[in-house]
C-alpha positions in Angstrom: 30.9 76.2 172.6 27.6 77.2 173.0 26.2 73.9 170.9 28.7 71.7 173.2 26.6 73.3 175.8 23.3 72.0 174.5 24.6 68.6 173.7 25.9 68.1 177.1 22.9 69.6 178.5 20.7 66.6 176.4 23.3 63.8 177.8 22.5 64.8 181.0 18.8 65.1 180.7 18.9 61.6 179.0 20.8 60.7 182.3 18.5 61.9 184.6 15.6 60.1 183.0 17.7 56.8 182.9 18.1 56.8 186.5 14.3 58.1 187.0 13.4 55.0 185.4 15.8 52.7 187.3 14.6 54.1 190.7 11.0 54.3 189.8 11.0 50.9 188.3 13.5 48.1 189.5 14.5 45.4 187.0 12.9 42.5 187.9 15.1 39.4 187.8 14.4 35.9 186.4 14.3 32.5 188.3 17.4 31.5 188.0 18.6 34.9 190.1 15.6 35.3 192.5 13.1 32.9 192.4 9.2 33.2 191.7 6.6 31.1 191.4 5.9 27.6 189.6 2.3 26.4 188.7 1.3 22.6 187.6 -1.6 23.2 185.4 -4.4 20.6 184.2 -5.3 20.6 181.0 -8.9 19.4 180.3 -8.4 17.9 177.2 -6.2 14.8 176.2 -5.9 15.7 172.4 -2.3 16.8 171.9 -3.1 19.5 169.5 -5.4 20.8 171.9 -3.1 20.8 174.9 0.0 22.8 172.9 -2.9 25.1 171.8 -3.3 25.7 174.9 0.5 25.9 176.3 0.8 28.9 173.5 -2.1 30.7 174.5 -0.6 30.5 177.8 3.2 31.8 177.0 1.5 34.8 174.7 -0.7 35.8 178.1 1.9 35.2 180.5 5.0 36.1 178.2 3.5 39.9 177.8 6.3 41.1 174.2 8.5 38.2 175.2 10.1 40.1 177.7 9.1 38.4 180.9 10.7 34.6 179.9 8.0 32.8 181.5 9.2 28.7 180.6 5.6 27.0 179.9 6.6 23.3 179.2 5.0 19.8 179.0 5.1 18.1 182.4 4.5 14.6 183.8 3.7 11.8 181.7 -0.3 12.0 181.3 0.1 14.1 178.2 -2.4 16.7 179.3 -0.2 18.9 182.1 2.0 22.0 182.1 4.1 23.3 184.1 4.8 27.3 184.4 7.4 29.0 186.4 6.9 32.4 186.4 10.0 34.7 187.8 10.1 37.1 190.7 6.3 37.2 190.9 5.1 39.3 193.7 0.6 38.6 193.0 0.7 34.8 192.5 -3.1 35.4 192.7 -3.5 37.5 189.8 -0.7 35.0 187.6 -3.7 32.3 188.8 -6.6 33.8 187.8 -5.2 35.1 184.4 -4.2 31.1 183.7 -7.5 29.8 184.7 -9.4 32.5 182.8 -10.7 30.6 179.5 -11.6 34.2 178.1 -13.9 33.0 175.7 -16.0 36.5 174.9 -19.5 36.8 173.4 -22.2 39.4 172.9 -25.4 38.8 173.0 -28.8 40.4 172.4 -31.1 40.7 175.5 -34.6 39.5 174.6 -35.9 40.2 179.1 -34.7 40.5 182.4 -33.3 41.1 184.7 -34.6 38.2 187.1 -34.1 37.4 190.7 -33.2 33.8 190.3 -33.0 31.5 187.4 -36.2 29.6 188.6 -38.0 32.8 188.4 -37.1 33.3 184.5 -38.3 29.8 183.8 -41.2 30.6 185.4 -41.9 33.3 183.4 -41.8 31.4 179.9 -43.8 28.4 181.4 -41.0 26.5 182.6 -39.3 25.5 179.2 -36.7 28.3 177.6 -38.1 29.2 174.1 -35.6 27.7 171.1 -32.8 30.0 170.6 -32.6 31.1 174.2 -30.5 30.7 177.3 -29.7 32.6 180.9 -26.8 33.7 182.0 -26.2 35.8 185.2 -24.6 38.5 186.5 -22.0 38.3 189.5 -25.0 39.9 191.5 -27.1 37.2 190.4 -29.1 39.2 188.2 -30.5 36.4 185.2 -31.2 37.9 182.0 -33.0 35.7 178.8 -30.3 35.8 176.1 -30.9 35.4 172.4 -28.7 32.9 170.4 -26.2 32.7 168.7 -24.0 35.5 170.0 -23.9 38.6 167.6 -19.8 38.7 168.3 -17.6 36.3 169.6 -14.2 37.0 171.2 -12.5 35.3 167.5 -14.0 38.0 165.9 -11.6 40.8 167.8 -8.7 42.3 166.3 -7.2 44.0 169.0 -8.0 44.9 172.7 -6.4 47.8 175.0 -7.2 50.0 178.4 -8.3 53.1 178.1 -10.4 55.5 180.9 -13.9 55.7 180.4 -16.8 57.7 181.9 -15.5 59.3 185.6 -12.1 58.0 184.9 -13.3 54.6 185.2 -10.8 52.2 183.2 -12.5 50.0 180.4 -11.4 47.8 177.9 -11.6 48.7 174.9 -11.6 46.1 171.9 -11.8 46.6 168.0 -13.5 43.5 165.5 -12.4 42.5 162.2 -13.6 43.9 159.2 -16.3 40.8 158.7 -17.4 41.5 162.4 -17.5 44.9 162.0 -20.7 44.8 159.3 -22.3 42.3 160.9 -22.2 44.5 164.4 -23.2 47.4 162.5 -26.2 46.0 161.5 -27.1 44.8 164.8 -26.6 47.8 166.6 -28.5 50.1 163.9 -31.9 47.2 163.8 -31.8 47.5 168.0 -31.2 51.1 168.9 -32.7 51.3 172.5 -32.7 47.8 173.2 -30.1 45.8 175.4 -27.1 43.8 174.9 -25.5 41.6 177.4 -21.1 41.3 177.1 -20.5 37.9 178.4 -17.7 36.8 179.2 -16.7 33.5 180.2 -20.6 32.3 180.9 -21.0 35.3 183.4 -22.4 38.6 182.4 -20.1 41.6 182.6 -22.5 44.7 181.6 -25.7 44.8 180.3 -25.6 48.2 177.7 -28.2 50.1 176.3 -27.6 50.5 172.4 -28.2 54.1 172.0 -26.2 54.7 168.5 -24.6 52.5 165.4 -21.5 51.0 166.6 -19.0 49.6 163.6 -15.7 48.3 165.0 -14.9 48.7 168.4 -16.9 48.7 171.7 -16.2 48.8 175.6 -16.2 46.2 178.5 -17.0 48.0 181.4 -16.9 46.5 184.9 -13.3 46.6 186.0 -12.7 47.5 189.4 -9.6 48.8 188.8 -6.8 49.4 185.8 -5.4 45.9 186.6 -8.2 44.3 186.4 -9.1 46.1 183.1 -5.7 45.3 181.6 -5.5 41.6 182.5 -9.0 41.3 180.5 -7.2 43.1 177.4 -4.1 40.9 177.8 -6.8 37.9 178.3 -8.7 39.1 174.8 -5.4 39.4 172.8 -4.0 36.1 173.7 -7.0 34.4 172.6 -9.3 32.3 174.4 -8.4 28.5 175.7 -9.5 26.2 173.7 -9.9 23.9 176.3 -10.6 24.5 180.3 -6.9 24.7 182.9 -7.3 23.5 186.1 -4.2 24.5 188.9 -3.4 21.1 190.4 0.0 22.8 192.4 0.9 25.9 193.1 4.4 26.5 194.8 7.6 29.2 195.5 10.6 28.5 193.4 13.9 29.5 195.2 16.9 30.9 192.9 18.2 27.9 190.8 21.8 29.8 191.1 21.8 30.3 194.7 23.5 33.2 196.8 26.9 32.5 196.5 26.9 31.7 192.4 25.2 34.8 192.5 28.0 36.8 194.0 30.8 34.9 192.4 29.2 36.1 189.0 29.0 39.8 190.5 32.4 39.5 191.0 33.4 38.1 188.0 31.5 40.1 186.0 33.5 43.7 188.4 36.9 42.1 188.1 36.2 41.8 183.8 35.0 45.5 183.6 37.5 46.6 185.6 40.2 44.7 183.5 38.4 46.8 180.7 38.7 50.4 181.8 42.1 49.9 182.9 43.5 48.4 179.7 41.3 51.0 177.9 42.9 54.0 180.2 46.6 52.8 179.8 46.4 52.2 175.8 44.5 55.4 174.7 45.6 57.5 177.8 42.9 60.5 178.2 40.8 59.3 175.3 40.6 55.5 177.4 38.4 57.9 180.1 36.1 59.2 177.3 35.4 55.4 176.2 34.9 54.5 179.8 32.3 57.3 180.3 30.4 55.7 177.4 30.8 52.6 178.5 29.0 53.3 181.7 26.3 55.8 180.2 25.5 52.7 178.0 25.3 50.6 180.8 22.8 53.5 182.2 20.8 53.5 179.2 20.4 49.6 178.8 19.2 49.5 182.6 16.6 52.0 182.2 15.4 50.7 178.8 15.1 47.1 180.5 13.3 48.8 183.5 10.9 50.6 181.3 10.3 47.6 179.4 9.4 46.1 182.3 11.9 43.1 181.4 13.2 40.5 183.7 17.0 40.1 184.0 17.8 36.3 183.4 21.3 34.7 182.8 20.7 35.0 178.9 20.3 38.5 179.7 23.2 39.2 181.5 25.1 37.0 178.9 23.3 39.9 176.3 24.5 42.7 179.0 28.3 41.5 178.6 28.3 41.0 175.0 26.7 44.5 174.7 30.1 45.5 176.7 32.5 44.1 174.3 30.7 45.6 171.5 30.9 48.7 172.8 34.8 48.5 173.6 34.9 47.5 169.8 33.0 50.4 168.7 35.7 52.9 170.9 38.7 51.0 169.4 37.3 51.1 165.9 37.0 55.0 166.2 40.4 55.9 168.5 42.3 53.3 165.7 41.0 55.5 162.8 42.0 58.6 164.7 45.4 57.6 165.2 45.4 56.9 161.5 44.7 59.9 160.5 46.8 61.6 162.9 49.8 59.6 161.5 49.0 61.0 157.9 49.8 64.7 159.3 45.9 65.6 159.6 45.4 68.3 162.8 44.0 67.2 165.7 40.5 68.3 165.1 40.2 67.4 161.6 41.8 64.0 162.5 38.6 63.8 165.3 36.2 64.7 162.6 37.7 62.0 160.1 37.9 59.1 162.4 34.2 59.4 163.3 33.0 60.2 160.0 34.8 57.1 158.7 33.9 54.3 161.5 30.5 55.7 161.5 29.5 53.4 158.2 31.2 50.5 159.8 29.7 51.0 163.3 25.8 50.7 161.7 26.5 48.0 159.4 27.8 45.6 162.3 25.4 47.0 164.8 22.4 46.8 162.3 23.4 43.3 161.1 23.5 42.0 164.7 20.3 43.8 165.5 18.6 41.7 162.3 20.2 38.7 164.0 18.4 39.5 167.3 15.0 39.7 165.4 15.6 36.2 164.2 16.6 35.1 167.9 13.3 37.0 169.3 10.9 35.8 166.2 11.8 31.9 166.3 13.6 31.4 169.8 12.1 30.2 173.8 11.8 32.7 176.3 15.3 32.6 177.5 16.7 33.3 173.7 14.2 36.1 173.3 15.4 37.3 176.6 18.7 37.6 175.3 17.9 39.1 172.2 15.8 41.7 173.2 19.0 42.9 175.8 21.3 42.5 173.4 19.3 44.1 170.7 18.6 47.2 173.1 22.2 47.4 174.4 23.5 47.7 170.5 21.4 50.8 169.9 22.0 52.3 172.9 26.1 51.5 171.8 25.3 53.6 168.9 24.4 56.4 170.6 26.8 56.1 173.2 29.8 55.6 171.2 29.4 57.8 168.4 27.2 60.8 169.8 28.8 60.7 173.6 31.9 60.0 172.8 32.3 62.7 169.9 31.1 65.6 172.6 33.4 64.6 175.1 36.2 64.9 172.6 34.8 68.2 171.2 34.4 69.6 175.0 38.6 68.8 175.5 39.0 70.5 172.4 37.3 73.3 173.3 39.4 73.8 176.8 42.2 73.8 174.6 43.5 70.3 176.1 46.1 68.3 173.7 44.8 65.4 172.2 45.9 62.3 174.4 45.5 58.9 172.4 
């Protein structure tokens, strides 16, 4: 009994965590359910390969982990325009900045500065810049003379993440590739005590002093808040745009399905779920109630996982949820029929339940694993909408394995401990 109590408390704790996640991080709806924002972009290049590479970089930036289901596709007949549709967008200015930023990161050695203006910097060198030198300014219009070529570039980055720096200020931490790390180590070792400039899109972000030898990582300061540091990290991970991008048009997109279609879909889903629950209760009696409990908990776990991952729910995602419900019912039917077979073989109730779950477990794992592998291929090679379907279905399968095997078994054991006869 003590073991069952611990298991029940464990399930209750998971439910509370899931409810907390759903309440604190509501699931965002996609363009076809809630609408969003649409951007028409012009790529400052005409070569098809450059336009395609730009599209892929922008898709990696916006589709964080393939969950936001943002559609980026060719637009118009000119060949260098793109259509970007971002679902459930609450901050269009942030997305516009991500789209327009080229994210060309470079690390230069500083020769002199700061200067109050470009003219002052040029005048200090006889009105002619020395060979292999360039002038760049900070956001505060402080000019520095930098040595070219850069020591490190964005193409040398291996990863970029957000962390907390001194005084709890957010910074973007980046790590370098092996070759760049060796080059960076030699440079910092030879320039301890001198200044360096971190330049992003031809603007100096910071001019730190090299205090010690640095090998394979560094920090970019200057972000005003964590969101700005995260946006920079996302842009650096996705890579620099091969060409500049200009926003030609920005507008709000209404839900493509319409409110009536959404209500009809919700009504149909509720009727279908009710029919499934009623069938389970009529055919499997009290065991059907255990299956219904597992099914509801599976839905809570799935919605909580989508909320924690920041997923955007669209029609393909809803299709994944419906398919998950079907597989959850199928899993319980398989277990219940196994238990019935054991009872017909004149086994005791407790032994029949244990044997039924044990024999059905291998089959359940086999079917779920093969489907998850299929979801993996859909995620790797599918469009953003198909990726959303794959992610939703894969998460639903994992949660279903937990609810149909563990939660349902705890419900059966709890009834047996209370002395109730098995009704199946």
